[in-house]
N, C-alpha and C positions, 0 to 999 in steps of 0.2 A: 503862395509861398513867398517869404520875404527875399530881398536881394541877398547874395552870398555873404556880403559884408555883415549885414544884420544877423543872418543866420549863424555865422561864426561867433559873433559877439554874444548872442543868446546862448550858444553852447558853451562859450568860454566862461561866462559867469555862473553856469550850472542850473540856471532857471529851467530850461527845457528839459535837461536831464533829470532834474529833481521832480518835475511834474510827471515825466515819463515813468520814473521809478514808482512814484506814489500811485500811479494808475494800475500797474500790474502787481504791486506788492504793498497795498495800503496798510496792512498790519505791521509791516516792518519800517515803513517810511512815514514820518509825520510831517506836518506843515512846517514845524519849527526846526526839524533837523533832518535834512534830506540827504546828507552826505555820509556815505558808508566809508569810514576811515580806512579800514584795513582791506576793503574790497574783497573780502573773503566770501561774501554771500553769493556773488555772480562769477562762475567759474569759466564761463564761455565768452570770449571776446570782450575784453575790457581795455579801454584806452589808458595810457599813462596820464597823470595829472598834467604834465607839461604838454601833452598832446591837445589838451582842452584849454587850459588856462593861458598858456603861452602861444597857443595856435601852432605848436610845433608840427603836428600831423593831423590837420582837420579831416582829410579824406579817410584816415583811419577811424576817426570818431564816427563819421557818417557811416562807414562800412560796418562798424560795431553795432550801430543802431539798427541797421538793416538785418544784421545777423540775429540781434536780439528779437527783432520783430518776427523773423521766421521761427525762431525758437519758441517764443510765446504762442505763436500760431499753432505750432505742433502740439503744445500743451492745452490748447483750447482756451487760453487766457485772453488773447487779443487778436484783432484782425491783422492780416499781413499788410505790410506797406506795399502799395500798388505801384506798378511801373509807370512812371511819368513820361516815358519816351514818347515824343510827339505831342505831349500835352502842355509841357512847360518850355518856354522860349527864354534864352539868355541873350543879352546884347553882346556884341563883339567886345565892348569894353570890359564887361564882367568876365567874359572868357579869358581875355587878355590878362586882366589883373590876376585871376586865379592861376593862370599858367606861370606868371612871374613868381607868385608865392611858392608854387610847387618847385620851380627850378631853384629858387633861393635856398630851400632847404634840402634840395636833392631828393624830393619825395616821388615815389613811383605810385600811380593810381592802382588800388587794389583791384582784383578781378571780382567784381560784384556777382557776376553770373555764377561763380563757384562757391558761393556762400553755403548753398545747400549741401554740397559735397563734403565741405569741412565739418559742417554741423552733423552730418551723418556719423562721423567718427566719434562725436561727443555724446550723441543720443543712444539710448539703448534700443534694441530692436523693437520693443513693444512701443516705445515713445515715438520712434521714427515711422512706424507703420501706419498708414492712413486708416486701415481697417483691420483690426485684430479682434476685438471683442466690443460688444455693444454698438453695432453698426449704426443703428437708428440714433442712439444718443450722440454719436459723433457727427452724424449728418445733420441733426437738428440743433447742434450747437450754434448759437447765433454768430459766433465769431468765424464759423466756417463760410458764412455768407452764401449758403445754398438755398435754393428756392424750391417750393412745391414738393417737399418730401412728404410721403404718406406712410404712416405706421403699417397699414395692411400690406405694403409692398416691401417690407423689410428684407424678407428672404430673397426677393427678386433683385433688390439692390445689391445685397451681399454677393449673390451668384454673378451678377453682371459686372460688378466692380472687381471681384476676384479674377474673373476671366481677363478683364481689361488690363489688370496689374501683372498677371502672368504673361500676357502678350508683350507688354512693355518691358519686362524683365528679360524675355527671350531676345527682344530686339537689342537690348543693351548688352547682353552677355558677350556678344562678338567684339565689343569695344573695350571691354574692361582690361584686357591684357596690355593695351597700347596707351592707357591713360593712368597716370600716377593716382594713388588712392586719394591724396589730398586735393587733387585736381578734379575729382569726380563730382558731379552735381547730383544731389539726392533725387532730383526730378528726372534723371535719366532712367530711374527704375520705379520711383513712386508716382502716383497719379497726381497731376496738378488740380488746382481748384476748378479750373475750366473743364478738365477731362472728367472729373467726378460729376459736375453739373451735367455735362453731356450724357453720361451714363444714366443719371437720375432721370433726365428728360426722356431718354430712350425707353426706360422701364415704364415711366408714366404713360407715354404714348401707346406702347404696346398693350398695356393694361386697359387703356381707354377704348382702343380698337377692339379688344377682346369683349369688352362690355357692350360696344355697339353691335358686334356680331350676335351676341346672345339676345339682344332686343329684337334683332331682325329674325332670328330663329323662331321666337315665340310671337312675332308680329305685334309687339307691345309699343304703341305709339309714344306713351309717356316715358317708358324707359329709354326709347330711342332719343327723345328730346333731351333727357338727362344726360345720356352719354355724349351727345353732340355738344353739350355745354360744358363738358369737363375742361378745366383750364389746360390740361396737357395737350389738347388738340388745338387750342387757340382759334377755333373757328369763329367767324363773324357772320352776322345776318340770320341767325337761327330764330325762327319765328313760330310761336305756338300754333297759329292758324294754318301753318303749312305742314303740320305733322303728317298728314295722310299722304301728301305728295313725297315727303322725305321717305316714308316707309315703302311706298310703291317703287320709287326710283332707285333707292339703295339696294332693295332686293333684286331688281332687274340688273343693276350695275354689277352687283356681286356675282350673280349667275353667269353673266357674260364673261367676266374676268376669270372665274373658275373654269369656264368652258374653254377659253383661249389659253390660259396659262397653267392650268391644272389646280388640283386641290391646294397646293402650297401657295397659291397666289395670296398676297397680302395687300390690303388697302393702304395707300399712303395719304398723308395729311393733305397734300396738294389735291389729290383725287377727291377727298371728302369735301373740300371747299368748293371745287368745281361743281360737284353734284348739288350742294346747298345752293350755290348761285343759280344754277340751272333750274332747280325746283322753284326757287323764288320768282324767277322770271316767268316760269310756266304758270305759277299760282297767280301772279299779277295779270297775266294775259287771260287766265280763266276768269278773274274777277271783272276785268273790262268786258269780256264776252258776255257775262251774265248781265251786266249793266246794259249792254247793247240790246240784249234780248228783251229786257224789261222796257226799254225805249221803243222797240219794234211793236210789242203788244199794245203799248199805249197809243202808238201811231195807228195801228189797225183799228182800235176801238174809236179813235177820233174820226176815222172814215175819210180822210183826205188822201187820195192816191198818190199825189206827189210827195207828201211827207212820209207816207209808208215806204215808198221806193227809196227815198233818201235814207231812211233808217236801215233798210235792207242792205244798202250799198255801203254802210259803214264797215270798213275793213276789220274793225275790232270784233264784229259780230262773227267773223270766220264762216260765212255762208257761201254756197256755190255761186256761180256767176249769175248776176242780176242785170236784166235789161230794162233801162229807163223807159223805153217805148212801151213796155208791158204794164205800166203802173196800175192801170185800171184792172187788169187780169189779176195781179197780185192782191190788190185790195179786196176784190170781190171774193175770191177763192179763199184767201186767208181769213177774212172776216167770217165766212161760213164755217170753216174749220174751227175757228175760235169760239164760236157759238156752241158748237157741239163738243168742246173740250171740257173734260171733268175737272181739270186743274183750274182753280180760281185765278191763279196768277197768269193764266193764258198758255199759249203754246210754248213748249220747251225748245231748247236749241236743237235737239235731235229732230223733233217734229218739224221745225222750221227748215232744217237742212233737206229733209225728204221732200216737203211740199215745195220749197223754192226751186230745187233741182227739177221736179216734174213740171212746175209752172213755166220755168225758163225753156224747157224742151217744148212745151206746148206753144210758147210764143214763137219759137224758131219754126215749128211745123206750120203755123199760120202764115209766116212769111214765105216759106217754101210753096205753100198752096197758092199764094198770090202769083207766083211765077208760072203756074199751070204746067210745070214740068213733072209729069208722072213719074219719071225715073227718079228724080230727086225726092219726090214724096215717098216713093217705096223705100228708098234708102233711109229716109228719116224715120219712117215707121219701123224698120227692121233694126236699126243700130242705135237709136236714142234710148235714153233711160225712162221712157214713158211707161213701160210695163203694162201695155195693153194685153188683155187676155183674149184667147180664141183666134189669134192671128193665124191664118192658113196660107202657106207659101203659094199655093195654087190660086188664091183669091187676091193677091197683092195688087194686080193691075186694076181689079174691080174696086178695091178699097180706094186706090188713088184717084180713080176717075170720079167715084162718088163723092169723095171729100172735096175735090177741086169744085165740083158743082155746088155742094153745100156751102162752101166757103163764099162763093160768088153770091149765093141767095142770102146768106146772113148779112153780108155787107150791104146788099140792096135794102135789107130790112133795118139797117142802122145798128146792127150788132157788130161790135168791134172785133171780137175774138170767138172762134170755136173753142169751147172748153174741152178739158179732158173727157168729161162725161159725154160731150157731144160726139167726140171721135170714137169713144168706146161704143156708144149707141149705134153709130154708123157701121162699125165693124161687125157688131152683133146682127144688125139688119141685113148686111150683105151676106153673111153666113147662112141666115135663115133663107134668104132668097135663093142662093145657090143650092141649098139642100132641097127646097121645094122644086126647084127646076130639075134636079136629078131624079127626084121622086116621081115627077110627072112623066118622065120618059119611060118608066117601067109600068105605069098604070094607065 
């Protein structure tokens, strides 16, 4: 924006006004003759010649331009002049000079905020109404500066905007009696561009969420991805590879929300973004987990116990507790399982979880056997996830004593661990011995 003095001169010589007139009425104003002598064509807000040329009342000229802008905006011919409050800074000198000019001619600054109210008296009801006929045509007029309007939602826009307008009229009705007609602002009753855009956004968002719910109902991953990418939702980070995670988690989230808040519960955009972010994090963790599983299988095939246990200890593998001291046990047992695996890729994450949990428990049992504490051994046999079959509560002491003896013998033979099969075989042997002893008493 030029300094105030340049702006006044530009208005005074008619160049700015001529260009403005040619813009909104090119069929009436030519380049060669831009001055309308009798000024009969423009009935609303026109400055006197002396106001412009002699700078008698420049605020009135600016005021008229603002009024003309609003009038043309209503007709769909031109965009409205935007409020520059907070965007344009004037120096103290410029403000002082302008104040002196105003005082010199005794000019009062006009009430710019009331332009709309005065215009409302000049425009017909049909012209002043933001939405009367052809809602979509009006919404999609480039000069309305509205974004993301969709023809299929025309009726929803009409209903929402009508409701918003009635609400605004009701709020304004209580103030009408105390405000003079010429002092009323048209936007006390009509929707502003910002309010219209807000209603459009609301309708778009509601339609997008409805589309998302329909995709969830039929469990359609492609339709769900399409709904999550709708501009109305403004979601970021939606990835094709994570569609299965989105479907699973959105269904679960919706079920929990309906359960907590009732059937009327509605998803909000912020909630959608949180679920998307959470799913992406889960998917990334799953990707790293599978990469860790591949590394574990490779280490098992290589046959180096220390490398195998390091791969098992990787937190991204998400496995049960692993003991570094049992490296040889993990290597031997997992290699055996891997050889019998039908999956060419090796052991799956689920298979590794079961095997590692069992092997870690076996490692702990061996350490307890080294203490020769039969009570601790009985507790480990009863409460651990070892899953031994045939355990008889009456034989627990016998199991413990026998296993302590076997453990000592295996160490003497250079065998580092009793395996799960060794322990199960011991339990079966004790059960047979006890049964034979009971049988001998009766025969």
